C-alpha positions in Angstrom: 1.9 28.8 -49.6 -0.7 26.6 -51.4 -3.5 28.1 -49.3 -2.3 31.6 -50.2 -2.0 31.0 -53.9 -5.3 29.2 -54.2 -7.2 31.8 -52.2 -5.5 34.8 -53.8 -6.1 33.5 -57.3 -9.6 31.9 -56.8 -8.5 28.3 -57.5 -11.5 26.0 -57.2 -11.3 23.8 -54.0 -11.5 20.6 -56.2 -7.9 21.3 -57.3 -6.4 21.6 -53.8 -5.8 17.9 -53.2 -4.0 17.5 -56.5 -1.9 20.5 -56.0 -1.0 19.3 -52.5 0.0 15.8 -53.7 2.0 17.1 -56.7 4.0 19.6 -54.5 4.5 17.0 -51.8 6.0 14.6 -54.4 8.1 17.4 -55.9 9.5 18.4 -52.5 10.2 14.8 -51.5 12.0 14.3 -54.8 14.0 17.5 -54.4 15.1 16.4 -50.9 15.9 12.8 -51.7 17.1 12.9 -55.3 18.2 16.5 -55.9 19.8 17.3 -52.6 20.6 13.6 -51.8 19.3 14.0 -48.2 22.1 16.6 -47.5 20.9 18.6 -44.5 23.1 21.6 -45.6 21.2 22.0 -48.8 17.9 23.8 -49.2 14.7 23.3 -51.2 13.0 26.6 -52.3 9.3 26.8 -53.0 7.4 29.5 -54.8 4.8 30.2 -57.4 4.1 32.6 -60.3 1.1 33.4 -62.3 1.3 33.5 -66.1 -1.5 33.7 -68.6 -4.2 32.8 -66.0 -2.3 29.8 -64.6 -0.5 29.3 -61.3 2.8 27.7 -61.8 4.3 26.2 -58.6 8.1 26.1 -58.4 10.3 23.7 -56.5 14.0 24.2 -56.7 16.8 22.1 -55.1 20.5 22.4 -55.1 21.2 19.2 -57.0 22.6 18.7 -60.5 19.2 18.7 -62.2 17.7 16.4 -64.8 16.2 16.6 -68.2 12.4 16.3 -67.5 11.7 16.5 -71.3 13.1 13.0 -71.7 11.7 11.1 -68.8 10.1 7.7 -69.5 6.4 7.6 -70.1 4.8 7.6 -66.7 1.7 5.8 -68.0 3.7 2.8 -69.2 4.2 0.3 -66.4 7.1 -1.3 -68.2 9.2 1.8 -67.4 8.5 1.6 -63.6 11.2 0.3 -61.4 8.7 0.5 -58.5 5.2 1.9 -58.1 6.8 5.1 -56.8 8.5 5.9 -60.1 5.5 7.8 -61.5 6.0 10.7 -59.2 8.7 12.6 -61.0 7.0 12.6 -64.4 3.6 13.4 -62.9 5.0 16.3 -60.9 6.9 17.6 -63.9 3.9 17.3 -66.3 1.7 19.1 -63.7 4.3 21.8 -63.4 4.5 22.3 -67.2 0.7 22.4 -67.5 0.1 24.7 -64.6 -3.2 25.0 -62.8 -6.0 26.8 -64.5 -8.2 28.9 -62.4 
């Protein structure tokens, strides 16, 4: 899906690694935190293009969370572990989209 979106919409190759990392983190969070490792639940991936930006979508079957009120991912005092920056980074990346 990433290859298709990047190729079809002429995303510069320098963005590919960041997209891959962000989507990997988002999918892992969806599996672990959203679906709580329940093998009967699914994670859906997709993308849409709006106003010259590609917006990648990751949806799980969990209860959801308010990503507008997550702790500041750049403030180490809010980290429980070094892995805690993934959700905010993935959400912020999703809100910004990827500019072609």
